[in-house]
Backbone as CSV, one residue per row, in Angstrom:
resi,resn,N_x,N_y,N_z,CA_x,CA_y,CA_z,C_x,C_y,C_z
1,MET,-3.694,-7.123,10.395,-4.901,-6.645,9.716,-4.998,-5.231,9.454
2,ILE,-5.321,-4.898,8.217,-5.284,-3.491,7.819,-6.626,-2.905,8.257
3,PRO,-6.519,-1.747,8.833,-7.692,-1.067,9.410,-8.558,-0.651,8.190
4,ALA,-9.957,-0.684,8.364,-10.992,-0.348,7.449,-10.869,1.128,6.997
5,ASP,-10.397,2.048,7.824,-10.252,3.391,7.454,-9.049,3.614,6.446
6,LEU,-8.145,2.680,6.655,-6.890,2.785,5.730,-7.349,2.277,4.405
7,LEU,-8.159,1.295,4.279,-8.663,0.887,2.941,-9.550,1.801,2.304
8,SER,-10.342,2.545,3.129,-11.259,3.662,2.706,-10.324,4.759,2.045
9,ALA,-9.327,5.006,2.735,-8.414,6.058,2.192,-7.727,5.703,0.900
10,LEU,-7.416,4.366,0.799,-6.754,4.006,-0.554,-7.852,4.140,-1.533
11,ARG,-9.083,3.755,-1.176,-10.161,3.856,-2.231,-10.428,5.146,-2.769
12,GLU,-10.258,6.164,-1.818,-10.513,7.448,-2.072,-9.355,8.231,-2.949
13,LYS,-8.073,8.027,-2.409,-6.935,8.584,-3.004,-6.283,7.952,-4.191
14,ASP,-6.540,6.574,-4.339,-5.944,5.978,-5.504,-6.975,4.848,-5.956
15,PRO,-8.196,5.235,-6.491,-9.278,4.267,-6.884,-8.750,3.199,-7.726
16,GLU,-7.998,3.577,-8.758,-7.563,2.673,-9.766,-6.801,1.525,-9.105
17,LEU,-5.908,1.754,-8.331,-5.221,0.693,-7.569,-6.128,-0.101,-6.674
18,PHE,-6.991,0.573,-5.871,-7.997,-0.089,-5.115,-8.754,-1.083,-5.987
19,ASN,-9.337,-0.713,-7.057,-10.285,-1.462,-7.850,-9.440,-2.504,-8.516
20,THR,-8.334,-2.342,-8.933,-7.554,-3.446,-9.489,-7.347,-4.621,-8.514
21,TRP,-6.952,-4.066,-7.283,-6.651,-4.933,-6.226,-7.911,-5.778,-5.815
22,ILE,-8.948,-5.134,-5.541,-10.180,-5.870,-4.997,-10.818,-6.772,-6.060
23,ALA,-10.701,-6.346,-7.366,-11.303,-7.158,-8.386,-10.694,-8.513,-8.506
24,VAL,-9.250,-8.575,-8.409,-8.591,-9.805,-8.306,-8.855,-10.567,-7.153
25,VAL,-8.701,-9.860,-6.027,-9.140,-10.657,-4.725,-10.355,-11.353,-4.648
26,ARG,-11.378,-10.662,-5.201,-12.635,-11.251,-5.171,-12.716,-12.497,-6.106
27,GLN,-11.840,-12.528,-7.142,-11.854,-13.616,-7.997,-11.134,-14.850,-7.465
28,ILE,-10.105,-14.582,-6.807,-9.359,-15.853,-6.249,-9.540,-16.117,-4.839
29,ASP,-10.258,-15.458,-4.038,-10.360,-15.697,-2.636,-11.807,-15.735,-2.214
30,ASN,-12.351,-16.817,-1.993,-13.739,-17.022,-1.565,-14.122,-16.215,-0.542
31,HIS,-13.342,-16.028,0.589,-13.754,-15.116,1.635,-13.987,-13.798,1.299
32,ALA,-12.971,-13.225,0.359,-13.105,-11.919,-0.062,-14.398,-11.675,-0.928
33,ALA,-14.637,-12.687,-1.630,-15.847,-12.533,-2.729,-17.183,-12.299,-1.819
34,ASP,-17.238,-12.768,-0.716,-18.476,-12.521,0.112,-18.389,-11.428,0.975
35,GLY,-17.084,-10.662,1.158,-16.932,-9.591,1.808,-16.702,-9.716,3.308
36,THR,-16.467,-11.029,3.670,-16.303,-11.458,5.023,-14.783,-11.172,5.553
37,ASP,-13.826,-11.437,4.592,-12.466,-11.365,5.061,-11.558,-11.024,3.807
38,ILE,-11.199,-9.789,3.847,-10.245,-9.360,2.700,-8.926,-9.335,3.200
39,ASP,-8.594,-9.674,4.492,-7.258,-9.612,4.886,-6.463,-11.088,5.170
40,THR,-6.602,-11.689,3.930,-6.065,-13.022,3.907,-4.643,-12.815,3.297
41,PRO,-3.763,-13.933,3.541,-2.383,-14.023,2.925,-2.484,-13.676,1.506
42,ILE,-3.353,-14.280,0.656,-3.365,-14.034,-0.731,-3.672,-12.401,-1.048
43,SER,-4.636,-11.992,-0.482,-5.098,-10.637,-0.705,-3.998,-9.657,-0.176
44,MET,-3.338,-9.895,0.875,-2.363,-9.098,1.390,-0.975,-9.078,0.386
45,ALA,-0.742,-10.260,-0.133,0.396,-10.377,-1.129,0.161,-9.578,-2.411
46,TRP,-1.178,-9.817,-2.909,-1.597,-9.040,-4.133,-1.586,-7.491,-3.841
47,LEU,-2.138,-7.016,-2.715,-2.148,-5.643,-2.422,-0.637,-5.136,-2.329
48,GLN,0.271,-5.925,-1.695,1.683,-5.372,-1.732,2.254,-5.187,-3.174
49,TYR,1.975,-6.180,-4.086,2.391,-6.148,-5.344,1.638,-4.840,-6.113
50,CYS,0.415,-4.713,-6.040,-0.277,-3.535,-6.684,0.307,-2.281,-6.011
51,LEU,0.668,-2.214,-4.826,1.214,-1.000,-4.323,2.631,-0.596,-4.884
52,GLN,3.447,-1.700,-4.969,4.785,-1.618,-5.574,4.707,-1.112,-6.999
53,GLU,3.678,-1.821,-7.815,3.580,-1.427,-9.278,3.091,0.047,-9.391
54,ALA,2.083,0.466,-8.556,1.532,1.940,-8.517,2.727,2.924,-8.306
55,ILE,3.500,2.586,-7.264,4.680,3.337,-6.991,5.764,3.560,-8.135
56,ARG,6.029,2.293,-8.641,6.931,2.300,-9.861,6.336,3.140,-10.981
57,ALA,5.029,2.985,-11.241,4.457,3.604,-12.427,4.479,4.997,-12.342
58,ARG,4.635,5.617,-11.232,4.701,7.156,-11.053,6.100,7.516,-11.122
59,GLY,7.031,6.625,-11.351,8.510,6.872,-11.384,9.237,7.078,-10.001
60,TRP,8.448,6.644,-9.104,9.029,6.695,-7.603,9.709,5.430,-7.271
61,ARG,10.333,5.386,-6.187,10.955,4.265,-5.690,10.494,4.018,-4.171
62,TYR,10.604,2.756,-3.825,10.063,2.473,-2.392,11.146,1.683,-1.620
63,GLY,11.085,1.556,-0.457,12.093,0.814,0.411,11.181,0.136,1.605
64,ILE,11.593,-1.002,1.819,10.920,-1.657,3.145,12.106,-2.064,4.008
65,ASP,11.827,-1.754,5.244,12.861,-2.114,6.339,12.081,-2.608,7.550
66,TYR,12.793,-3.284,8.476,12.219,-3.967,9.662,12.789,-3.510,10.898
67,ASP,11.888,-2.936,11.732,12.192,-2.654,13.087,12.048,-3.816,14.024
68,THR,12.177,-3.635,15.301,11.971,-4.860,16.247,10.624,-5.318,16.262
69,ASP,9.549,-4.451,16.093,8.233,-4.790,16.212,7.300,-4.289,15.086
70,ARG,7.940,-3.691,14.136,7.044,-3.176,13.105,7.863,-3.055,11.796
71,VAL,7.112,-2.840,10.665,7.644,-2.762,9.268,7.712,-1.194,8.954
72,CYS,8.704,-0.746,8.362,8.722,0.679,7.879,8.873,0.632,6.344
73,ALA,8.091,1.446,5.731,8.191,1.582,4.261,8.392,3.139,3.914
74,THR,9.121,3.378,2.886,9.383,4.725,2.507,9.117,4.826,0.898
75,VAL,8.671,6.104,0.575,8.590,6.298,-0.887,9.388,7.468,-1.256
76,LEU,10.262,7.393,-2.370,11.153,8.394,-2.746,10.820,8.893,-4.086
77,LYS,11.056,10.261,-4.454,10.787,10.775,-5.757,11.953,11.540,-6.176
78,ASN,12.390,11.460,-7.391,13.612,12.124,-7.922,13.167,13.623,-8.188
79,ILE,13.783,14.427,-7.319,13.484,15.861,-7.365,14.875,16.591,-7.617
80,ASP,15.108,17.328,-8.704,16.407,18.050,-9.104,17.509,16.922,-8.957
81,SER,17.480,15.896,-9.585,18.483,14.886,-9.632,18.834,14.208,-8.333
82,ALA,18.018,14.215,-7.399,18.157,13.594,-6.064,16.996,12.881,-5.614
83,TRP,17.160,11.719,-4.976,15.956,10.962,-4.433,15.554,11.494,-3.018
84,LYS,14.259,12.053,-3.070,13.810,12.717,-1.794,12.814,11.894,-1.283
85,LEU,12.762,11.785,0.102,11.761,11.098,0.764,10.386,11.959,0.760
86,ILE,9.375,11.404,0.156,7.988,11.983,0.109,6.805,11.234,0.815
87,GLY,7.326,10.016,1.320,6.225,9.306,2.057,6.826,8.265,2.987
88,VAL,6.270,8.021,4.218,6.800,7.135,5.097,5.535,6.456,5.856
89,GLY,5.613,5.213,6.175,4.538,4.498,6.827,5.030,3.347,7.642
90,TYR,4.312,3.007,8.675,4.715,1.927,9.576,3.387,1.017,9.588
91,GLY,3.745,-0.174,9.710,2.552,-1.137,9.972,3.083,-2.489,10.516
92,SER,2.204,-3.454,10.819,2.576,-4.740,11.198,2.996,-5.680,10.181
93,THR,2.663,-5.314,8.927,3.014,-6.159,7.698,3.586,-5.123,6.711
94,GLU,4.249,-5.792,5.704,4.859,-5.042,4.618,3.691,-4.237,3.866
95,ALA,2.623,-5.018,3.564,1.507,-4.412,2.827,0.952,-3.103,3.572
96,GLU,0.818,-3.188,4.803,0.209,-2.145,5.621,1.156,-0.938,5.678
97,ALA,2.412,-1.198,5.843,3.390,-0.007,5.928,3.545,0.478,4.534
98,LEU,3.679,-0.206,3.352,3.699,0.332,2.139,2.346,1.124,1.794
99,MET,1.374,0.583,2.136,0.062,1.290,1.897,0.100,2.824,2.606
100,ARG,0.548,2.802,3.888,0.622,3.937,4.531,1.717,4.994,3.827
101,ALA,2.856,4.318,3.396,3.796,5.345,2.722,3.231,5.728,1.451
102,HIS,2.615,5.004,0.833,1.948,5.406,-0.513,0.877,6.515,-0.356
103,LEU,0.110,6.350,0.637,-0.911,7.223,0.978,-0.241,8.632,1.452
104,SER,0.807,8.462,2.194,1.463,9.526,2.701,2.121,10.331,1.536
105,ALA,2.732,9.713,0.504,3.144,10.348,-0.552,2.112,10.975,-1.420
106,LEU,1.026,10.373,-1.522,-0.028,10.928,-2.253,-0.650,12.369,-1.638
107,SER,-0.594,12.245,-0.455,-1.397,13.385,0.296,-0.385,14.340,0.872
108,GLY,0.918,13.996,0.916,1.931,14.952,1.483,1.776,15.000,3.037
109,GLU,1.166,14.040,3.593,0.972,13.849,5.047,1.482,12.492,5.510
110,ARG,1.935,12.541,6.817,2.215,11.231,7.441,0.960,10.411,7.806
111,ILE,0.782,9.183,7.333,-0.426,8.393,7.565,-0.226,7.359,8.588
């Protein structure tokens, strides 16, 4: 489950991504439409896709790796002809880890 404060941070730091994600989720998922549950498999798969596309659109790259009990995501940016780590995030799912890494890259802080 993605914490509400993390979704709020996404809405604030990348409103275009958030609005694209939530608009489609509300159309395809009855629980999300009434606001009771936006943490369904469909909404998380769509969120992960939206995050991947937003990262690619900036010319960045991402990576997803698995630890024993968590997922790690990284965001890299080409700086002076070398790919540099600009964001990292951990979570219980790929979507959560990638969202944390994306927010970290946007803010310059670890989320």
